[in-house]
C-alpha positions as CSV (number, residue, x, y, z in Angstrom):
1,X,77.5,21.9,79.8
2,X,75.1,19.8,77.8
3,X,74.6,16.3,78.9
4,X,76.0,13.7,76.5
5,X,73.5,11.0,75.4
6,X,73.9,7.7,77.2
7,X,76.2,5.2,75.4
8,X,74.5,2.2,74.0
9,X,75.8,-1.2,75.1
10,X,76.4,-3.9,72.5
11,X,73.7,-6.5,72.4
12,X,75.6,-9.6,73.2
13,X,72.5,-11.7,73.6
14,X,71.4,-11.0,70.1
15,X,74.9,-11.6,68.8
16,X,75.0,-15.0,70.5
17,X,71.7,-16.1,69.1
18,X,72.7,-15.0,65.6
19,X,75.8,-17.1,65.8
20,X,73.8,-20.1,67.2
21,X,71.2,-19.8,64.4
22,X,73.9,-19.4,61.7
23,X,72.4,-16.2,60.3
24,X,74.2,-13.5,58.5
25,X,73.1,-9.9,59.2
26,X,71.5,-9.7,55.8
27,X,69.8,-13.1,56.3
28,X,68.2,-12.1,59.5
29,X,67.0,-8.9,58.1
30,X,65.5,-10.7,55.1
31,X,63.6,-13.2,57.4
32,X,62.2,-10.3,59.5
33,X,60.9,-8.6,56.3
34,X,59.4,-11.9,55.1
35,X,57.7,-12.5,58.4
36,X,56.3,-9.0,58.4
37,X,54.7,-9.7,55.0
38,X,52.7,-12.5,56.6
39,X,51.2,-9.9,58.9
40,X,50.6,-7.3,56.2
41,X,53.6,-5.2,57.2
42,X,55.9,-3.6,54.6
43,X,59.3,-3.7,56.3
44,X,62.5,-2.6,54.7
45,X,65.3,-3.9,57.0
46,X,68.8,-4.7,55.7
47,X,72.1,-5.8,57.1
48,X,72.8,-2.3,58.3
49,X,69.6,-2.4,60.5
50,X,70.9,-5.6,62.1
51,X,74.3,-4.0,62.8
52,X,72.5,-1.1,64.6
53,X,70.6,-3.6,66.7
54,X,73.9,-5.4,67.6
55,X,75.3,-2.0,68.7
56,X,72.4,-1.5,71.1
57,X,69.7,0.3,69.1
58,X,66.2,-0.8,70.0
59,X,63.9,-1.6,67.0
60,X,60.4,-0.1,67.3
61,X,56.8,-1.3,67.1
62,X,56.2,-5.0,66.7
63,X,59.7,-5.6,65.2
64,X,61.2,-7.1,68.4
65,X,58.4,-9.7,68.4
66,X,59.0,-10.5,64.8
67,X,62.8,-10.9,65.4
68,X,62.0,-13.2,68.4
69,X,59.6,-15.3,66.2
70,X,62.3,-15.6,63.5
71,X,64.7,-17.2,66.1
72,X,61.8,-19.3,67.5
73,X,61.3,-20.9,64.1
74,X,64.9,-21.4,63.5
75,X,66.0,-22.8,66.8
76,X,62.8,-24.7,67.7
77,X,62.3,-23.2,71.1
78,X,60.1,-20.2,72.2
79,X,62.1,-17.0,72.5
80,X,60.8,-13.6,73.6
81,X,62.1,-10.1,72.8
82,X,63.8,-10.0,76.2
83,X,65.7,-13.2,75.5
84,X,67.2,-11.3,72.6
85,X,68.2,-8.3,74.7
86,X,65.4,-6.2,73.2
87,X,62.7,-4.1,74.9
88,X,59.4,-5.8,75.5
89,X,56.5,-4.8,73.2
90,X,53.0,-5.9,72.3
91,X,53.6,-9.1,70.4
92,X,52.5,-9.3,66.8
93,X,51.8,-13.0,67.5
94,X,49.4,-12.3,70.4
95,X,47.4,-15.4,71.0
96,X,49.8,-17.8,69.4
97,X,51.9,-18.1,72.6
98,X,51.8,-21.4,74.4
99,X,51.7,-20.4,78.0
100,X,54.1,-21.7,80.6
101,X,51.5,-21.8,83.4
102,X,47.7,-22.1,83.7
103,X,47.6,-18.5,85.1
104,X,49.4,-17.2,82.0
105,X,47.1,-19.3,79.8
106,X,44.1,-17.6,81.4
107,X,45.6,-14.1,80.9
108,X,46.2,-14.8,77.2
109,X,42.9,-16.4,76.3
110,X,40.9,-13.8,78.3
111,X,42.7,-11.1,76.4
112,X,41.6,-12.7,73.1
113,X,38.0,-12.8,74.3
114,X,38.0,-9.2,75.3
115,X,39.6,-8.0,72.0
116,X,37.2,-10.1,69.8
117,X,34.6,-7.4,69.3
118,X,35.3,-6.2,65.7
119,X,33.4,-6.6,62.5
120,X,33.8,-9.7,60.4
121,X,35.8,-7.7,57.9
122,X,38.3,-6.6,60.6
123,X,38.5,-10.0,62.2
124,X,39.4,-11.5,58.8
125,X,42.5,-9.3,58.6
126,X,44.2,-11.1,61.5
127,X,46.8,-13.2,59.8
128,X,47.0,-17.0,59.8
129,X,50.5,-18.3,59.7
130,X,51.4,-22.0,59.1
131,X,54.6,-21.6,61.0
132,X,52.6,-20.6,64.1
133,X,51.4,-24.2,64.4
134,X,54.8,-25.7,65.0
135,X,55.7,-24.6,68.6
136,X,52.3,-25.1,70.2
137,X,51.8,-28.6,68.8
138,X,55.4,-29.5,69.8
139,X,55.0,-28.1,73.3
140,X,51.7,-30.0,73.7
141,X,53.3,-33.2,72.6
142,X,56.2,-33.1,75.0
143,X,54.4,-31.3,77.8
144,X,52.5,-32.9,80.6
145,X,49.5,-31.8,82.7
146,X,50.2,-28.9,85.1
147,X,51.0,-30.0,88.6
148,X,48.5,-27.6,90.1
149,X,45.5,-25.6,88.8
150,X,43.6,-25.0,92.1
151,X,43.1,-21.4,93.1
152,X,42.6,-20.0,96.5
153,X,41.4,-21.8,99.6
154,X,37.9,-23.3,99.8
155,X,35.6,-21.1,101.9
156,X,35.1,-22.2,105.5
157,X,32.0,-24.0,106.5
158,X,29.8,-21.7,108.6
159,X,28.9,-18.1,108.6
160,X,29.3,-16.7,105.1
161,X,30.3,-20.0,103.5
162,X,29.3,-20.0,99.8
163,X,27.9,-16.5,99.7
164,X,31.1,-14.5,99.0
165,X,32.5,-13.3,102.3
166,X,35.7,-11.4,101.7
167,X,36.5,-11.7,98.0
168,X,32.9,-12.3,97.1
169,X,31.8,-9.1,98.9
170,X,34.4,-7.1,97.1
171,X,33.3,-8.5,93.7
172,X,29.7,-7.6,94.5
173,X,30.4,-3.9,94.4
174,X,30.9,-2.8,98.0
175,X,28.4,-4.2,100.5
176,X,27.9,-2.6,103.9
177,X,28.1,-4.1,107.4
178,X,26.7,-7.6,107.5
179,X,27.2,-8.2,103.8
180,X,27.7,-11.9,103.0
181,X,26.0,-13.2,106.2
182,X,22.8,-14.1,104.4
183,X,20.6,-12.3,106.9
184,X,19.3,-8.8,107.4
185,X,19.8,-7.1,110.8
186,X,17.0,-4.8,111.6
187,X,17.3,-1.8,113.9
188,X,16.0,-3.8,116.9
189,X,19.0,-6.1,116.5
190,X,16.9,-9.2,115.9
191,X,18.0,-11.2,112.8
192,X,15.4,-11.6,110.2
193,X,14.7,-14.9,108.6
194,X,14.2,-13.3,105.2
195,X,17.4,-14.1,103.1
196,X,19.3,-11.3,101.5
197,X,19.1,-11.3,97.7
198,X,22.2,-13.0,96.4
199,X,24.6,-11.2,94.0
200,X,23.7,-12.5,90.5
201,X,26.7,-11.2,88.7
202,X,29.8,-13.4,89.1
203,X,33.0,-11.6,90.1
204,X,36.6,-12.8,90.2
205,X,37.4,-14.8,93.3
206,X,34.0,-16.4,93.8
207,X,33.9,-20.1,94.3
208,X,33.2,-22.3,91.3
209,X,30.6,-25.0,91.8
210,X,29.7,-28.2,89.9
211,X,26.6,-26.3,88.7
212,X,28.8,-23.6,87.1
213,X,30.7,-26.2,85.1
214,X,27.4,-28.0,84.1
215,X,26.2,-24.7,82.8
216,X,29.3,-24.2,80.7
217,X,28.8,-27.7,79.2
218,X,25.1,-26.9,78.5
219,X,26.0,-23.6,76.8
220,X,28.6,-25.4,74.7
221,X,25.9,-27.9,73.5
222,X,23.6,-25.0,72.7
223,X,26.1,-23.1,70.6
224,X,27.3,-26.2,68.9
225,X,23.7,-27.0,67.8
226,X,23.3,-23.4,66.4
227,X,26.6,-23.7,64.6
228,X,25.8,-27.0,63.0
229,X,22.4,-25.8,61.8
230,X,22.9,-22.1,60.9
231,X,26.6,-21.5,60.6
232,X,29.3,-20.0,62.7
233,X,28.3,-16.4,62.2
234,X,24.9,-16.9,63.7
235,X,25.7,-16.6,67.4
236,X,29.5,-16.4,67.5
237,X,29.6,-13.0,69.2
238,X,27.2,-14.2,71.9
239,X,29.5,-17.1,72.6
240,X,32.6,-14.9,72.9
241,X,30.7,-12.5,75.2
242,X,29.7,-15.5,77.3
243,X,33.3,-16.5,77.6
244,X,34.3,-13.0,78.6
245,X,31.6,-12.3,81.1
246,X,31.0,-15.8,82.6
247,X,33.9,-18.1,81.9
248,X,36.8,-15.7,82.7
249,X,35.5,-14.9,86.2
250,X,35.2,-18.6,86.9
251,X,38.8,-19.2,85.8
252,X,39.8,-16.4,88.1
253,X,37.6,-17.7,90.9
254,X,38.3,-20.2,93.7
255,X,38.3,-23.9,93.1
256,X,40.1,-27.1,94.1
257,X,42.1,-29.5,91.9
258,X,39.3,-31.7,90.7
259,X,36.9,-28.8,90.0
260,X,39.7,-26.8,88.4
261,X,40.5,-29.6,85.9
262,X,36.9,-29.8,85.0
263,X,36.7,-26.1,84.7
264,X,39.7,-25.9,82.4
265,X,38.3,-28.7,80.3
266,X,35.0,-26.9,79.8
267,X,36.8,-23.6,79.0
268,X,38.9,-25.5,76.5
269,X,35.8,-26.8,74.8
270,X,34.2,-23.4,74.6
271,X,37.4,-21.8,73.3
272,X,37.8,-24.4,70.6
273,X,34.2,-23.7,69.6
274,X,34.9,-20.0,69.4
275,X,37.8,-20.8,67.1
276,X,35.6,-23.2,65.1
277,X,32.9,-20.5,64.5
278,X,35.6,-18.0,63.7
279,X,37.0,-20.4,61.1
280,X,33.5,-20.7,59.7
281,X,33.3,-17.0,59.0
282,X,36.8,-17.0,57.4
283,X,38.5,-15.2,60.4
284,X,41.3,-17.7,60.1
285,X,44.0,-15.9,62.0
286,X,41.7,-15.4,65.0
287,X,40.5,-19.0,64.8
288,X,44.2,-20.2,64.8
289,X,44.8,-18.2,68.0
290,X,41.7,-19.7,69.7
291,X,42.8,-23.2,68.8
292,X,46.2,-22.7,70.2
293,X,44.7,-21.4,73.5
294,X,42.2,-24.3,73.6
295,X,45.1,-26.7,73.3
296,X,46.8,-25.1,76.3
297,X,43.7,-25.1,78.4
298,X,43.3,-28.8,77.6
299,X,46.7,-29.4,79.0
300,X,45.8,-27.6,82.2
301,X,42.7,-29.9,82.3
302,X,44.9,-33.0,82.0
303,X,42.7,-34.0,79.1
304,X,45.1,-35.5,76.6
305,X,42.4,-36.9,74.2
306,X,40.7,-33.5,74.0
307,X,44.0,-31.9,73.1
308,X,44.3,-34.4,70.2
309,X,40.8,-33.2,69.1
310,X,41.9,-29.6,69.1
311,X,44.9,-30.6,67.0
312,X,42.6,-32.4,64.6
313,X,40.5,-29.2,64.4
314,X,43.7,-27.2,63.5
315,X,44.5,-29.8,60.9
316,X,41.0,-29.4,59.3
317,X,41.6,-25.6,59.1
318,X,45.0,-26.3,57.5
319,X,43.3,-28.6,54.9
320,X,40.7,-25.9,54.1
321,X,43.5,-23.3,53.5
322,X,45.5,-25.7,51.3
323,X,48.3,-26.4,53.8
324,X,48.3,-30.1,53.4
325,X,51.8,-30.8,54.8
326,X,51.0,-29.0,58.1
327,X,47.6,-30.7,58.2
328,X,49.3,-34.1,58.1
329,X,51.9,-33.2,60.7
330,X,49.2,-31.9,63.1
331,X,47.2,-35.1,62.7
332,X,50.2,-37.2,63.4
333,X,51.1,-35.3,66.5
334,X,47.6,-35.8,67.7
335,X,47.9,-39.6,67.1
336,X,51.2,-39.7,68.8
337,X,50.0,-37.7,71.8
338,X,47.2,-40.1,72.7
339,X,48.7,-43.4,71.4
340,X,46.8,-46.6,71.2
341,X,44.8,-46.1,74.4
342,X,42.3,-43.7,72.8
343,X,38.9,-45.1,72.0
344,X,38.6,-46.7,68.6
345,X,36.3,-43.9,67.4
346,X,38.8,-41.3,68.4
347,X,41.5,-43.1,66.5
348,X,39.3,-43.3,63.4
349,X,38.7,-39.6,63.6
350,X,42.4,-38.8,63.8
351,X,43.3,-41.2,60.9
352,X,40.6,-39.7,58.7
353,X,41.9,-36.2,59.5
354,X,45.4,-37.3,58.4
355,X,43.9,-38.7,55.2
356,X,42.3,-35.3,54.3
357,X,45.8,-33.8,54.5
358,X,47.2,-36.4,52.1
359,X,44.3,-35.9,49.8
360,X,45.0,-32.2,49.5
361,X,48.6,-33.0,48.6
362,X,47.5,-35.6,46.0
363,X,49.3,-38.4,47.9
364,X,47.1,-41.3,46.8
365,X,48.9,-44.1,48.6
366,X,49.3,-42.3,51.9
367,X,45.7,-41.1,51.7
368,X,44.4,-44.6,51.0
369,X,46.5,-46.0,53.9
370,X,45.1,-43.5,56.4
371,X,41.5,-44.1,55.2
372,X,42.0,-47.9,55.7
373,X,43.3,-47.3,59.2
374,X,40.3,-45.1,59.9
375,X,37.9,-47.7,58.6
376,X,39.5,-50.5,60.6
377,X,39.4,-48.5,63.8
378,X,35.8,-47.7,63.2
379,X,35.0,-51.3,62.7
380,X,36.6,-52.2,65.9
381,X,34.4,-49.8,67.9
382,X,31.6,-51.4,69.9
383,X,28.2,-49.9,70.7
384,X,28.9,-50.0,74.5
385,X,32.2,-48.1,74.2
386,X,32.5,-45.1,76.4
387,X,33.1,-42.0,74.3
388,X,34.0,-38.4,75.2
389,X,31.1,-36.1,74.4
390,X,33.1,-34.3,71.6
391,X,33.7,-37.6,69.7
392,X,30.1,-38.7,69.5
393,X,29.5,-36.8,66.2
394,X,32.0,-39.1,64.5
395,X,29.9,-41.9,63.2
396,X,29.4,-43.8,60.0
397,X,28.0,-40.7,58.3
398,X,31.0,-38.6,59.2
399,X,33.4,-41.3,58.1
400,X,31.7,-41.6,54.7
401,X,31.9,-37.8,54.4
402,X,35.7,-38.0,55.0
403,X,36.0,-40.7,52.4
404,X,34.0,-38.6,49.9
405,X,36.1,-35.5,50.4
406,X,39.4,-37.5,50.0
407,X,38.2,-39.2,46.8
408,X,37.1,-35.9,45.4
409,X,40.5,-34.3,46.1
410,X,42.2,-37.3,44.4
411,X,39.8,-36.9,41.5
412,X,38.4,-40.4,42.1
413,X,34.9,-39.3,41.3
414,X,32.9,-42.5,41.3
415,X,34.1,-43.5,44.8
416,X,33.6,-39.9,45.9
417,X,29.9,-40.0,44.7
418,X,29.3,-43.4,46.4
419,X,30.6,-42.2,49.8
420,X,28.9,-38.8,49.6
421,X,25.6,-40.4,48.9
422,X,26.0,-42.8,51.8
423,X,26.9,-39.9,54.1
424,X,23.8,-38.0,53.1
425,X,21.6,-41.0,53.7
426,X,22.9,-41.5,57.2
427,X,23.4,-37.9,58.3
428,X,20.9,-36.4,60.7
429,X,19.0,-33.2,59.4
430,X,20.4,-31.1,62.3
431,X,23.9,-31.2,60.7
432,X,22.7,-28.9,58.0
433,X,26.1,-27.4,57.1
434,X,27.8,-30.7,57.0
435,X,25.1,-32.0,54.7
436,X,25.6,-29.0,52.5
437,X,29.3,-29.6,52.2
438,X,28.7,-33.3,51.4
439,X,26.1,-32.3,48.8
440,X,28.7,-30.1,47.1
441,X,31.2,-32.9,47.1
442,X,28.5,-35.1,45.4
443,X,27.8,-32.4,42.9
444,X,31.5,-32.1,42.1
445,X,31.7,-35.9,41.7
446,X,28.7,-35.9,39.4
447,X,30.4,-33.2,37.3
448,X,33.6,-35.2,37.2
449,X,31.6,-38.2,35.9
450,X,30.1,-36.0,33.1
451,X,26.6,-35.9,34.7
452,X,26.1,-32.2,34.2
453,X,22.4,-32.0,34.8
454,X,22.6,-33.8,38.2
455,X,25.6,-31.8,39.2
456,X,23.9,-28.5,38.5
457,X,20.7,-29.6,40.3
458,X,22.7,-30.5,43.4
459,X,24.8,-27.4,43.2
460,X,21.7,-25.1,43.0
461,X,20.2,-26.8,46.0
462,X,23.5,-26.3,47.9
463,X,23.6,-22.6,46.9
464,X,20.1,-22.0,48.2
465,X,21.0,-23.6,51.6
466,X,24.3,-21.6,51.7
467,X,22.3,-18.4,51.2
468,X,20.3,-19.2,54.3
469,X,23.3,-19.7,56.5
470,X,25.9,-17.4,58.1
471,X,28.9,-19.5,57.0
472,X,31.7,-18.3,54.8
473,X,32.8,-21.9,54.3
474,X,29.4,-22.8,52.9
475,X,29.8,-20.0,50.3
476,X,33.3,-21.1,49.5
477,X,32.2,-24.6,48.8
478,X,29.6,-23.2,46.4
479,X,32.1,-20.9,44.7
480,X,34.5,-23.8,44.3
481,X,31.8,-25.8,42.5
482,X,31.0,-22.8,40.3
483,X,34.6,-22.5,39.2
484,X,34.5,-26.1,38.1
485,X,31.5,-25.3,36.0
486,X,33.4,-22.7,33.9
487,X,34.4,-25.2,31.1
488,X,30.7,-25.9,30.6
489,X,29.4,-22.3,31.0
490,X,27.5,-22.4,27.6
491,X,25.6,-25.5,28.4
492,X,21.9,-25.2,29.1
493,X,22.2,-26.9,32.6
494,X,24.8,-24.3,33.6
495,X,22.8,-21.4,32.4
496,X,19.8,-22.7,34.3
497,X,22.0,-23.1,37.4
498,X,23.2,-19.5,37.2
499,X,19.6,-18.2,36.8
500,X,18.5,-20.1,39.9
501,X,21.4,-18.8,41.9
502,X,20.9,-15.2,40.7
503,X,17.3,-15.4,41.9
504,X,18.5,-16.0,45.4
505,X,20.1,-12.5,45.8
């Protein structure tokens, strides 16, 4: 006799969630198809497909993750495929998950670091999704610092302490007898005073020191300087490889509570920077995932202000992509998350980021109100105020830059020109890319005021600088200016501009 195929069991979990969400079968299918389009997937599900799922058929590929995300958006809580009675699969939203524990956060972010090895063209295919901002920002806002981040027991004082006895020896690749003791035992049995060469490659399980964390901070400053001066594409891959080969082993090492918090804070900073450089090369989906994971690492670090800075960074990306409403919401979540206890400069930063979102939306009154709050907060700052290292860039030059961008977006060109000029006067030369952006804002303002010759001269200078950088955003600024030149394409100043730009290639 031939065996009969096993009978499928009705999926009662999925049925209950469909009822809770108020979906019809056709409505659920349509939402899955729409979500698939956000990821470049051409799906053709219908009400019959949902009926099959309810009868116990398992959808294939990334579809279970898509279905789970549809319910996550609808119900406002994170749901997995298993919660829906579906088989686990590789999530299409890999990297957008907001981890439940520090250990899970390390697993997710280290997976991103390892996978981030493709060409710029391939990395740009990873989809950015505005809806993917909702759950992480909400979970950060209502969440609290993890109760415990420490890993392992500190090594005993004495023989082998600090040189990797046990886990350290294993990580070093299989040492023989006496490994980790720090001495060499000759044949005669007398210990030599010549120290054994220490393992230079860090392995998981090794103890993390204050020097390790100081190194992470120094590396962050180095890559930040390179990014400001030459663009995100200049050393982005080197940063990601550093995260993979140095930072991940530290996160999987041994450390106490205080060291662990500092380690997670440094890892959050480097991960945000990896996202920032990805954003600068227009790999927006990848950048979004790095930002979400930096936000989760900041929670593990118990660093609420830094989490607000990550949200501000996410808001800036949303502004750049034209998602003004999401940008405003992210900025407001950041403000709510730190409250009035944040330093005045941090408050000014967060209000200015909100203003940028209102500017993109053309909301004059709301934009102006946010700019006023930013200005007042900046005026209340005192020279002796203690600032986190990441907020020190936000000075009078940066505030003037934010004003210039907002007035440009609101087509208030005279004010935009005044603030852009002030920013360029105050901004240090090392912030070359920021100066380029501001110069394009000034060129756009001059164009809006009918000063075509000055606009083209500024635009040509910006185009030359963009050609010397590895920054997709810099090129996008220049292209935006060139689109604004189209109505004047037959003017002599514009023809001269195009000749100068053509000579750069």
